[in-house]
MARMI-878003 format. One record per residue: residue in three letters; x, y, z of N, C-alpha, C in turn; residue number from 1. Coordinates in steps of 0.05 Angstrom, whole numbers, plus 5000, padded with zeros to 4 digits. Example, Ala and Ser with C-alpha at 12.3 -4.5 7.8 and 13.67 -1.06 7.14 Angstrom:
<resn: Ala n_xx: 5264 n_yy: 4886 n_zz: 5156 ca_xx: 5246 ca_yy: 4910 ca_zz: 5156 c_xx: 5264 c_yy: 4934 c_zz: 5156 resi: 1> .
<resn: Ser n_xx: 5257 n_yy: 4955 n_zz: 5142 ca_xx: 5273 ca_yy: 4979 ca_zz: 5143 c_xx: 5258 c_yy: 5001 c_zz: 5157 resi: 2> .
REM end
This chain:
<resn: Met n_xx: 5017 n_yy: 4977 n_zz: 5000 ca_xx: 5000 ca_yy: 5000 ca_zz: 5000 c_xx: 5018 c_yy: 5025 c_zz: 5000 resi: 1> .
<resn: Phe n_xx: 5011 n_yy: 5045 n_zz: 4984 ca_xx: 5026 ca_yy: 5070 ca_zz: 4982 c_xx: 5009 c_yy: 5092 c_zz: 4995 resi: 2> .
<resn: Gly n_xx: 5020 n_yy: 5104 n_zz: 5016 ca_xx: 5006 ca_yy: 5126 ca_zz: 5029 c_xx: 4979 c_yy: 5117 c_zz: 5040 resi: 3> .
<resn: Asn n_xx: 4959 n_yy: 5132 n_zz: 5035 ca_xx: 4932 ca_yy: 5127 ca_zz: 5046 c_xx: 4914 c_yy: 5114 c_zz: 5025 resi: 4> .
<resn: Ile n_xx: 4924 n_yy: 5106 n_zz: 5003 ca_xx: 4907 ca_yy: 5095 ca_zz: 4981 c_xx: 4917 c_yy: 5068 c_zz: 4972 resi: 5> .
<resn: Ser n_xx: 4900 n_yy: 5050 n_zz: 4967 ca_xx: 4908 ca_yy: 5023 ca_zz: 4958 c_xx: 4907 c_yy: 5021 c_zz: 4928 resi: 6> .
<resn: Phe n_xx: 4918 n_yy: 4999 n_zz: 4918 ca_xx: 4917 ca_yy: 4994 ca_zz: 4889 c_xx: 4889 c_yy: 4992 c_zz: 4879 resi: 7> .
<resn: Phe n_xx: 4871 n_yy: 4979 n_zz: 4894 ca_xx: 4844 ca_yy: 4975 ca_zz: 4885 c_xx: 4828 c_yy: 5001 c_zz: 4885 resi: 8> .
<resn: Lys n_xx: 4835 n_yy: 5019 n_zz: 4903 ca_xx: 4822 ca_yy: 5046 ca_zz: 4903 c_xx: 4831 c_yy: 5061 c_zz: 4878 resi: 9> .
<resn: Leu n_xx: 4857 n_yy: 5059 n_zz: 4872 ca_xx: 4867 ca_yy: 5072 ca_zz: 4848 c_xx: 4853 c_yy: 5061 c_zz: 4823 resi: 10> .
<resn: Leu n_xx: 4850 n_yy: 5034 n_zz: 4822 ca_xx: 4837 ca_yy: 5022 ca_zz: 4799 c_xx: 4808 c_yy: 5031 c_zz: 4797 resi: 11> .
<resn: Phe n_xx: 4794 n_yy: 5033 n_zz: 4819 ca_xx: 4766 ca_yy: 5043 ca_zz: 4820 c_xx: 4765 c_yy: 5071 c_zz: 4809 resi: 12> .
<resn: Ile n_xx: 4783 n_yy: 5089 n_zz: 4818 ca_xx: 4783 ca_yy: 5116 ca_zz: 4808 c_xx: 4787 c_yy: 5117 c_zz: 4778 resi: 13> .
<resn: Leu n_xx: 4805 n_yy: 5101 n_zz: 4768 ca_xx: 4810 ca_yy: 5101 ca_zz: 4739 c_xx: 4787 c_yy: 5090 c_zz: 4723 resi: 14> .
<resn: Leu n_xx: 4775 n_yy: 5068 n_zz: 4733 ca_xx: 4752 ca_yy: 5057 ca_zz: 4718 c_xx: 4728 c_yy: 5075 c_zz: 4719 resi: 15> .
<resn: Lys n_xx: 4725 n_yy: 5090 n_zz: 4741 ca_xx: 4702 ca_yy: 5108 ca_zz: 4743 c_xx: 4704 c_yy: 5131 c_zz: 4723 resi: 16> .
<resn: Ser n_xx: 4728 n_yy: 5138 n_zz: 4714 ca_xx: 4732 ca_yy: 5160 ca_zz: 4696 c_xx: 4729 c_yy: 5153 c_zz: 4666 resi: 17> .
<resn: Ile n_xx: 4725 n_yy: 5127 n_zz: 4660 ca_xx: 4723 ca_yy: 5118 ca_zz: 4632 c_xx: 4699 c_yy: 5130 c_zz: 4617 resi: 18> .
<resn: Pro n_xx: 4675 n_yy: 5130 n_zz: 4629 ca_xx: 4652 ca_yy: 5142 ca_zz: 4614 c_xx: 4656 c_yy: 5172 c_zz: 4608 resi: 19> .
<resn: Lys n_xx: 4668 n_yy: 5187 n_zz: 4626 ca_xx: 4674 ca_yy: 5215 ca_zz: 4621 c_xx: 4695 c_yy: 5217 c_zz: 4599 resi: 20> .
<resn: Thr n_xx: 4714 n_yy: 5199 n_zz: 4598 ca_xx: 4734 ca_yy: 5199 ca_zz: 4577 c_xx: 4722 c_yy: 5195 c_zz: 4550 resi: 21> .
<resn: Leu n_xx: 4704 n_yy: 5176 n_zz: 4548 ca_xx: 4691 ca_yy: 5171 ca_zz: 4522 c_xx: 4674 c_yy: 5195 c_zz: 4513 resi: 22> .
<resn: Leu n_xx: 4659 n_yy: 5207 n_zz: 4531 ca_xx: 4643 ca_yy: 5230 ca_zz: 4524 c_xx: 4660 c_yy: 5254 c_zz: 4515 resi: 23> .
<resn: Glu n_xx: 4681 n_yy: 5260 n_zz: 4530 ca_xx: 4697 ca_yy: 5283 ca_zz: 4523 c_xx: 4714 c_yy: 5278 c_zz: 4498 resi: 24> .
<resn: Ser n_xx: 4720 n_yy: 5254 n_zz: 4492 ca_xx: 4735 ca_yy: 5249 ca_zz: 4467 c_xx: 4718 c_yy: 5255 c_zz: 4443 resi: 25> .
<resn: Phe n_xx: 4692 n_yy: 5253 n_zz: 4445 ca_xx: 4674 ca_yy: 5261 ca_zz: 4423 c_xx: 4673 c_yy: 5292 c_zz: 4421 resi: 26> .
<resn: Phe n_xx: 4671 n_yy: 5306 n_zz: 4443 ca_xx: 4668 ca_yy: 5335 ca_zz: 4443 c_xx: 4694 c_yy: 5350 c_zz: 4439 resi: 27> .
<resn: Ile n_xx: 4716 n_yy: 5337 n_zz: 4438 ca_xx: 4742 ca_yy: 5351 ca_zz: 4435 c_xx: 4744 c_yy: 5365 c_zz: 4408 resi: 28> .
<resn: Phe n_xx: 4730 n_yy: 5355 n_zz: 4388 ca_xx: 4731 ca_yy: 5367 ca_zz: 4361 c_xx: 4717 c_yy: 5394 c_zz: 4361 resi: 29> .
<resn: Phe n_xx: 4700 n_yy: 5400 n_zz: 4380 ca_xx: 4685 ca_yy: 5425 ca_zz: 4381 c_xx: 4697 c_yy: 5445 c_zz: 4400 resi: 30> .
<resn: Ser n_xx: 4720 n_yy: 5440 n_zz: 4412 ca_xx: 4732 ca_yy: 5457 ca_zz: 4432 c_xx: 4743 c_yy: 5482 c_zz: 4418 resi: 31> .
<resn: Lys n_xx: 4739 n_yy: 5505 n_zz: 4431 ca_xx: 4747 ca_yy: 5530 ca_zz: 4419 c_xx: 4769 c_yy: 5544 c_zz: 4436 resi: 32> .
<resn: Ser n_xx: 4774 n_yy: 5537 n_zz: 4460 ca_xx: 4793 ca_yy: 5551 ca_zz: 4476 c_xx: 4812 c_yy: 5531 c_zz: 4491 resi: 33> .
<resn: Glu n_xx: 4833 n_yy: 5542 n_zz: 4502 ca_xx: 4851 ca_yy: 5525 ca_zz: 4517 c_xx: 4863 c_yy: 5542 c_zz: 4540 resi: 34> .
<resn: Glu n_xx: 4873 n_yy: 5529 n_zz: 4561 ca_xx: 4884 ca_yy: 5543 ca_zz: 4583 c_xx: 4904 c_yy: 5524 c_zz: 4598 resi: 35> .
<resn: Val n_xx: 4921 n_yy: 5537 n_zz: 4614 ca_xx: 4940 ca_yy: 5522 ca_zz: 4630 c_xx: 4932 c_yy: 5525 c_zz: 4659 resi: 36> .
<resn: Leu n_xx: 4929 n_yy: 5503 n_zz: 4674 ca_xx: 4920 ca_yy: 5503 ca_zz: 4701 c_xx: 4943 c_yy: 5492 c_zz: 4719 resi: 37> .
<resn: Phe n_xx: 4941 n_yy: 5499 n_zz: 4745 ca_xx: 4960 ca_yy: 5489 ca_zz: 4765 c_xx: 4943 c_yy: 5473 c_zz: 4785 resi: 38> .
<resn: Leu n_xx: 4952 n_yy: 5449 n_zz: 4791 ca_xx: 4939 ca_yy: 5431 ca_zz: 4810 c_xx: 4959 c_yy: 5422 c_zz: 4831 resi: 39> .
<resn: Asp n_xx: 4953 n_yy: 5427 n_zz: 4856 ca_xx: 4971 ca_yy: 5419 ca_zz: 4877 c_xx: 4967 c_yy: 5390 c_zz: 4885 resi: 40> .
<resn: Tyr n_xx: 4988 n_yy: 5377 n_zz: 4897 ca_xx: 4986 ca_yy: 5350 ca_zz: 4906 c_xx: 5001 c_yy: 5347 c_zz: 4932 resi: 41> .
<resn: Lys n_xx: 4994 n_yy: 5325 n_zz: 4947 ca_xx: 5005 ca_yy: 5321 ca_zz: 4974 c_xx: 5031 c_yy: 5306 c_zz: 4975 resi: 42> .
<resn: Asp n_xx: 5031 n_yy: 5283 n_zz: 4960 ca_xx: 5055 ca_yy: 5266 ca_zz: 4960 c_xx: 5058 c_yy: 5254 c_zz: 4932 resi: 43> .
<resn: Asp n_xx: 5078 n_yy: 5237 n_zz: 4928 ca_xx: 5083 ca_yy: 5226 ca_zz: 4902 c_xx: 5060 c_yy: 5208 c_zz: 4892 resi: 44> .
<resn: Phe n_xx: 5048 n_yy: 5193 n_zz: 4910 ca_xx: 5026 ca_yy: 5175 ca_zz: 4901 c_xx: 5001 c_yy: 5191 c_zz: 4894 resi: 45> .
<resn: Asp n_xx: 4996 n_yy: 5213 n_zz: 4909 ca_xx: 4974 ca_yy: 5231 ca_zz: 4902 c_xx: 4979 c_yy: 5243 c_zz: 4874 resi: 46> .
<resn: Met n_xx: 5004 n_yy: 5250 n_zz: 4869 ca_xx: 5012 ca_yy: 5260 ca_zz: 4842 c_xx: 5006 c_yy: 5239 c_zz: 4821 resi: 47> .
<resn: Leu n_xx: 5014 n_yy: 5214 n_zz: 4825 ca_xx: 5009 ca_yy: 5193 ca_zz: 4806 c_xx: 4979 c_yy: 5190 c_zz: 4800 resi: 48> .
<resn: Val n_xx: 4963 n_yy: 5189 n_zz: 4821 ca_xx: 4934 ca_yy: 5186 ca_zz: 4817 c_xx: 4923 c_yy: 5209 c_zz: 4801 resi: 49> .
<resn: Lys n_xx: 4931 n_yy: 5233 n_zz: 4806 ca_xx: 4921 ca_yy: 5256 ca_zz: 4791 c_xx: 4931 c_yy: 5256 c_zz: 4763 resi: 50> .
<resn: Ile n_xx: 4956 n_yy: 5249 n_zz: 4758 ca_xx: 4966 ca_yy: 5248 ca_zz: 4731 c_xx: 4951 c_yy: 5227 c_zz: 4714 resi: 51> .
<resn: Leu n_xx: 4946 n_yy: 5203 n_zz: 4726 ca_xx: 4932 ca_yy: 5183 ca_zz: 4711 c_xx: 4903 c_yy: 5191 c_zz: 4705 resi: 52> .
<resn: Ser n_xx: 4890 n_yy: 5204 n_zz: 4725 ca_xx: 4863 ca_yy: 5213 ca_zz: 4720 c_xx: 4862 c_yy: 5235 c_zz: 4699 resi: 53> .
<resn: Ile n_xx: 4881 n_yy: 5253 n_zz: 4700 ca_xx: 4882 ca_yy: 5275 ca_zz: 4681 c_xx: 4888 c_yy: 5264 c_zz: 4653 resi: 54> .
<resn: Thr n_xx: 4906 n_yy: 5245 n_zz: 4651 ca_xx: 4914 ca_yy: 5235 ca_zz: 4625 c_xx: 4891 c_yy: 5219 c_zz: 4612 resi: 55> .
<resn: Leu n_xx: 4874 n_yy: 5206 n_zz: 4628 ca_xx: 4851 ca_yy: 5192 ca_zz: 4617 c_xx: 4829 c_yy: 5211 c_zz: 4606 resi: 56> .
<resn: Thr n_xx: 4830 n_yy: 5236 n_zz: 4614 ca_xx: 4811 ca_yy: 5255 ca_zz: 4604 c_xx: 4821 c_yy: 5267 c_zz: 4578 resi: 57> .
<resn: Pro n_xx: 4808 n_yy: 5263 n_zz: 4555 ca_xx: 4819 ca_yy: 5271 ca_zz: 4529 c_xx: 4824 c_yy: 5301 c_zz: 4527 resi: 58> .
<resn: Lys n_xx: 4810 n_yy: 5318 n_zz: 4541 ca_xx: 4814 ca_yy: 5347 ca_zz: 4538 c_xx: 4837 c_yy: 5358 c_zz: 4556 resi: 59> .
<resn: Thr n_xx: 4849 n_yy: 5341 n_zz: 4572 ca_xx: 4870 ca_yy: 5351 ca_zz: 4590 c_xx: 4895 c_yy: 5333 c_zz: 4588 resi: 60> .
<resn: Ile n_xx: 4917 n_yy: 5345 n_zz: 4595 ca_xx: 4942 ca_yy: 5330 ca_zz: 4597 c_xx: 4960 c_yy: 5344 c_zz: 4617 resi: 61> .
<resn: Ala n_xx: 4973 n_yy: 5328 n_zz: 4634 ca_xx: 4992 ca_yy: 5339 ca_zz: 4653 c_xx: 5019 c_yy: 5339 c_zz: 4638 resi: 62> .
<resn: Phe n_xx: 5031 n_yy: 5363 n_zz: 4636 ca_xx: 5056 ca_yy: 5364 ca_zz: 4620 c_xx: 5081 c_yy: 5371 c_zz: 4636 resi: 63> .
<resn: Asp n_xx: 5078 n_yy: 5378 n_zz: 4661 ca_xx: 5102 ca_yy: 5383 ca_zz: 4678 c_xx: 5094 c_yy: 5384 c_zz: 4707 resi: 64> .
<resn: His n_xx: 5113 n_yy: 5384 n_zz: 4725 ca_xx: 5108 ca_yy: 5386 ca_zz: 4753 c_xx: 5133 c_yy: 5397 c_zz: 4768 resi: 65> .
<resn: Asp n_xx: 5128 n_yy: 5407 n_zz: 4791 ca_xx: 5150 ca_yy: 5414 ca_zz: 4809 c_xx: 5144 c_yy: 5403 c_zz: 4836 resi: 66> .
<resn: Glu n_xx: 5157 n_yy: 5413 n_zz: 4858 ca_xx: 5152 ca_yy: 5401 ca_zz: 4884 c_xx: 5124 c_yy: 5405 c_zz: 4895 resi: 67> .
<resn: Lys n_xx: 5109 n_yy: 5424 n_zz: 4884 ca_xx: 5083 ca_yy: 5430 ca_zz: 4895 c_xx: 5060 c_yy: 5428 c_zz: 4875 resi: 68> .
<resn: Tyr n_xx: 5064 n_yy: 5433 n_zz: 4849 ca_xx: 5042 ca_yy: 5434 ca_zz: 4830 c_xx: 5046 c_yy: 5416 c_zz: 4806 resi: 69> .
<resn: Leu n_xx: 5024 n_yy: 5407 n_zz: 4795 ca_xx: 5023 ca_yy: 5395 ca_zz: 4768 c_xx: 5014 c_yy: 5417 c_zz: 4749 resi: 70> .
<resn: Tyr n_xx: 5026 n_yy: 5418 n_zz: 4725 ca_xx: 5018 ca_yy: 5437 ca_zz: 4705 c_xx: 5001 c_yy: 5422 c_zz: 4684 resi: 71> .
<resn: Ile n_xx: 4978 n_yy: 5432 n_zz: 4679 ca_xx: 4958 ca_yy: 5418 ca_zz: 4662 c_xx: 4950 c_yy: 5436 c_zz: 4639 resi: 72> .
<resn: His n_xx: 4949 n_yy: 5424 n_zz: 4615 ca_xx: 4939 ca_yy: 5437 ca_zz: 4592 c_xx: 4910 c_yy: 5427 c_zz: 4588 resi: 73> .
<resn: Lys n_xx: 4891 n_yy: 5446 n_zz: 4586 ca_xx: 4863 ca_yy: 5438 ca_zz: 4584 c_xx: 4850 c_yy: 5452 c_zz: 4561 resi: 74> .
<resn: Met n_xx: 4836 n_yy: 5438 n_zz: 4544 ca_xx: 4820 ca_yy: 5450 ca_zz: 4523 c_xx: 4792 c_yy: 5453 c_zz: 4532 resi: 75> .
<resn: Gly n_xx: 4780 n_yy: 5476 n_zz: 4528 ca_xx: 4752 ca_yy: 5481 ca_zz: 4537 c_xx: 4733 c_yy: 5486 c_zz: 4515 resi: 76> .
<resn: Asp n_xx: 4709 n_yy: 5496 n_zz: 4522 ca_xx: 4689 ca_yy: 5501 ca_zz: 4502 c_xx: 4690 c_yy: 5529 c_zz: 4492 resi: 77> .
REM end
């Protein structure tokens, strides 16, 4: 177990995001704007969970990080 979250909880979080991923992959062709967001994290495992969740979302991608924040590119409406 890593930190306060187990492998099965991580798997549940990722499987739960699949319907949103499919829906947003359809609407990405109609996106008109984009922005860069900053998302903070507590520890390395929290960073991993957030990066995997963000990467599964077609309109967003985590492209960099430092000791405190993840940098995310997001396409919007």
